[in-house]
Steps between C-alpha positions, in 0.01 A plus 500: 500500500418383855539132407838571353625668818365214710684243286826696530467512879431125508814430294706715734357316800598159361849627410561630854353182650729284283807698607408464867446124461835463321673696778337291769592179315862610455522599864352168607781312329727573800413358841697545823428286803677479838438266792664426835578149626296570812315784668725514805849420630687520829762763564823422310342244269515530127200501272488446126306713254434365151457753220348375174481705180319391183579694184562472128807289421665791319448746785786655695429434868686654797430352843555694823841491669617596852836518669568243770349600840315792340169580667210465260279651772615614846553180701516255209840426344581346165732195530560356154335400173522182294559482129205573274323192363367547146251272323336541158126458438266489198759357261760755604280805458466570872744471789463459873771645726520381859740622768522447875603772742582449868431750779539507877399720793620548857207708626159352574227689315256477212673620184352591165740379233512760222394448144781355290575696184562301184606683184384343174603678180559825694156480661467439875259239637436451870418196708241504775615599852543218754461488879770339716458431871824472700439322831707501815513238774507509874838494671537330835703762685493294822703215344774678304697178459241384247590788269776427250678738261436494128680212336737567216389417150595142418730454203391238247703175502788472258386330181774340289264475204475880479877551526607211277486712185701779663767255619542345156527841337762600759703191408460587131617857569809372684590265214445772239702749704789255543505409130476866398786594733717218363434601137576867573824402678614281211412772249677768705818291530478413129489128571285244318169410660543130414847347498589191306749272673712248316785276607848560364800279563790686654812518282860575602599870466756436222241321284251784543771752406608301194140472380465877523828552311382259229184708469711816464707329230188387311351847506834642375457814707876575496488540119240781522572866568336475843809405704338623820228231484760233426725589796203546730381144433851357516593666833161417652558135410841509671362681805227234542757225463734658758208550739394133478858367493658700786199608704530881501260738330694604193187647341509790750878559481717708268754342268787612727332347808444171317865476395619575855271232639614243240867557582442298815402185310631525139844507341631826354489381137123428511438827678701699244284368216185573700632847596552586133147382415338706778707811416394480136136452604514807730647712221227389258213552746612823665749669265339411165817314395479328159648152473612293207352162410825314576511670842144379569599149392802503731292609800243228428778239491645641825159461669473138385855419613443659841186291552677179393799572728291575808202269461432256777412150388228380732471126580227315320185516706130481457384835362288699744198677351486874565168675515508826309230756438419600146408870496257586222491857375158653467407702198333841521165349408525241776604767749208730420265203505628421847449860614143490366436178688631663819258792455205267443598284798535812718150615406362151568672494840359844581151379407537195726616718790207741454257208492653348815482835679137547398403150615673546835323833546161345421560201730602719793198729482 
């Protein structure tokens, strides 16, 4: 019975010992070390402190942080910290974190730098405390002209290499913004983004009018029930002819105003035929007057006779090319595609501007 109890106690001893060894081993996996660049500095100088933490690569490590000019101990101020440098060890199973902190002091004394707390997986580890000696120097009060004020911090020289990327992205943003503004303007005014230009030889007004009348005759619009469309095309053709022939804007004038204006240059017989044509057209377009086919034929003949009586035969000359713009109508699909492209371009421009702002902010720190 005694041997059995002794064996049980021995088993318990080894179990407890194994747990303690495992705890010590797990705790030993994290090491925190801190060291100063030197043991002493003069008043106003900066000193660097390097903090190194070794831990498992999968660990969550939080390094200490201070606000700028915060006092870590009375008399010692925190200045700034560099970015954390991380390196992997043992085939990526371990990691080493290294970070430099800078401190300064304006009072001569011997300071005990506090332990730095490092949190690893919600457990706090501390570094060893460090001693810092801040030294003063003798001031020659008899020769005050040898004492100079503190010099301002020197700005680093301008480096084109650092700003080259920002400049190019600014140029890109300007080009994108200009192109985007132009596309939005063209879309808003319902004009084509790309215009095709072709050369067209200028023809005399009476030939243009006769070609249009021939087209009306070929389409046989006057034989259909839609008299309004027929008289609209016929009177528009005459208005364009009168505008080009006599130089006043007949397209913006009423039929009565056109007849009054033509009385200055035409004989009464030609005007009477034209007056009858315009009166019939006004009745059809505005009073829903129904015409007969022979009446439509007569008005078409009157238009042709008026053009032949008043046409101006121009002397034979070398035809001058006229540049005209061919407007191309966009379909709904093309329009929505264009709107989508504007949205994408706007987002791209916004991204470029954010990047430029971020780079400028980082370069001016």
